[in-house]
N, C-alpha and C positions, 0 to 999 in steps of 0.2 A: 449224505448230501454230496452232490456232484462237485467236482473240483472247480469248474468255471463259475457257477453261482456262488460258491464259497469265496473264491478269489474276488468276485465282484462285490460281495458283502464287505470284505476287508477293505477293498479300495474305496467303496462308498463311505465307510466310516472314516477313513483317512482323508478323503476329499471333502467331506462335510466338515470335518475338524479344521482342515486348512482354510475352507471358506469362512468359518467362524473366526479363525485367527486373523484372517485378512480383514474381515469386517470390523472386528473389535480392536485390533492392535495396530494396524497400519493406517497412517494418516495420509490421504492424498494431498493435503496441504503442505506437509513437510517433505514428502518424498513422492512426487507424482510419477516419476519415471519408473519406480518400482511398484507403486500401489495399483495403478490402473491395469497393467498387464497381469499382475498377480490376481486381481479381482476377476478378470476375464477368464484366465486359465482355471482358477479354482471353481468359478461358477459353471464353466463348461464341464469340468470333470465331475462335479457334484450332480449336475442335472443329468449327465449321461449315465453315470453308474446307478443312481437312484432310479432313474427312468427305466433303465434296462432291468433292474431287479423287480420293479413293480410290474413291468410288462411280462416278464417271465412268469411271475407269480399269477398274474391274471390269465395268461394262456394255459398254465397248468391247472388252474382252478376251474376254468370253463372249458370242458373238453368238447368243443364243437367239431373239431377235425380229428383225424386219427394220425397226428404227427408224432414223430419220435422226439426225444429230448433234445437232440442235436438241432433239429429244425426249429423247435420252439426257442431254443437259446439263440440261434442265429437271428430269428425274427425279433426277439426281445432286444438283442444288441443293436440291430438296425433301428428299431423304434427309439431306443435310448439315445443313440447317436443323433437322430433327427431332432429329438427333444432338446438335447444339449446345444445343437446348432441354432435352433429357434430361440432358445433362451439367450444365447450369446448375441445373436443379432438384435434381439429385443433390448438387451442390456446396452449394446452399442448405440442404438437409437436413443436410449434414455440418457446416456452420457453426452451424446451430441445434441441433446435437447430437441429432438425431432419426434419424440414419441407421443402419440395420442392413443386413446383407448381403441379406436378403430384400426389404427396402424398395427397395434399389437395383435388384434384379432386377425388381421390380414396376414401377418407374418406367420402366426401359428396355423392359419388356414392353408397357406402355401405349403408348409411342411406336412400338414395332414394330407393334402392332395398328393404330394410326392409319395407318401407312404401308401395311400390308397391305389396309386398307379403301379406300384411294384407288385410283382406276382408272389403269392404265398406258395 
């Protein structure tokens, strides 16, 4: 296994663990100054690392292009980062009580269009 996907797998396990700890152990009612930023950071890291790993796996599984592993990894990291940003923005709208189902679709649609506009 390559070193970068292995490091991503370790960071994905740690970030998902931290997200679960924040969700189950930290109360926003008793410590809102620590709970809300911890939730955003752990959700961003979890969505980014898991999204990057899934994207790298899909691009390696479906050999449509003749890209090398470095290019596939770069594309997977970019797609994971965009997924993490979209998830964080959606979570921010949810905390601010501005989120509807169509707003969530629009947020993810904007980030999907940003990904489609980038050159592979």
